[in-house]
N, C-alpha and C positions, 0 to 999 in steps of 0.2 A: 768835576774836572771838565776842562774845555778842550776842544780840537786845537791842534797846533798846525800851522802851515809853514812850510820851509821851502825856499827856492834856492838853489845853488847851481853853479855852472862849473863844468870841468873840461879841460882839454886832454884828450886821450894821447898820452905819450906813445909816440910811433916807435920807440925803442924797447917797449915792453917784450920780455922774453916770450910771453904767450903767443905773440904774433908769428913767431918761428914755427910753430906747430899747429896753429889754428888759423888759417890753413896755409901750408907752404905755397907761395906763388899767389895767393889771393887771400891775405890776412883780413880776418874779422875779429872783433871783440866778442869773447864767449858771453852768452846771456848771464851766466852766473856772476860774471864781474860787474854787470850792471846792478845786480841784487846786493853785491859787496859795497858798490857805491852807495846804494841806498842806506844800507846799515852803517856805513862809515859817516855819512852826512848826519844821520840822526845822532849818533854817538857824539860827533863833534859839536852839534848844536845843543845837545842836552848835557853835555860834559859828563857822559856815563858810557860804559861798556854794554853792548848788547849781543846776544845771540839770535840767529833766525831760528825761529821755532815752527814756522810753517809759511807756505806759499800758496797762492791760489790765483786763478784767472790770469796767468802769465800770457801775454801776447808779445812776441818779438816781431815787429812789423818790417823792419828793414835793418840791414847790417850797419853796425857801427865800425867804421873804418879807422885805421891808424891816423892820428892828427885830428879826428872829428871833435867838435865842439858840442858837448852834451848839456843840455839845461835840465835839471831834475826839479819837479814840482811834487812836493810830498804833502800829504795830509795825514796827520797823526791823530787817532782816535784812541784814547786811553780806555783800556778794558777794565771796567770798574768791578768785575767779579774776582779780581785778585788782590792780594795784600801787598804786592810790590809792583814795580814799574813794568807794565806790559802794554803794547801798543799795536793796534792794528793799522798799518801804514798803507795807504793807496798811494801809488806813485805814477807819474808819467814822465818819460825821458824824451825830450824833444832834441831835434837837431837845431842848435842855436842859430845856424846860418839862414835856414828857411822855414823854421818852426814845423817841419814835419815830424811825425811821431815815430821814434825808434822802438819804444816799448812801453808797456803799461802793465799793471798788475797790483797784487796785494801781498803783503809780507807781514807776518806777526813777529814782532820783536820782543824778546824778554831781557830784563836786565840780567847782567852775568851773575850777579849775587842770587838771583831767584834760580837760575839755572844750576848753579853750584850747590844750592841747598837741595834741589831735587835729586841731584846725583849722589848726594851724600847718604 
């Protein structure tokens, strides 16, 4: 198996409900939603559903504000010790306007079918 690289850009919708409570008067995107974007991007590109099985080395370096343009750069490394699709995903989330870094880290993604089998 070989590494997979993915690059995808998003504009953060300023009308998201989460901005009403995080934080009133000074809205910022919760870091967990950056992780959700990573998961969704991999799922879309590989046409498969995934669950987050672990995170490490998370660094949230500057706030993502409503309307921000975020460019994700992902490097997926298949984990060869498993029978189904599991990836170690290194990510960087950049501000698309000035290339400054919003966040970076690693996420372990398991295919939903593998996770469902483990729960059974």
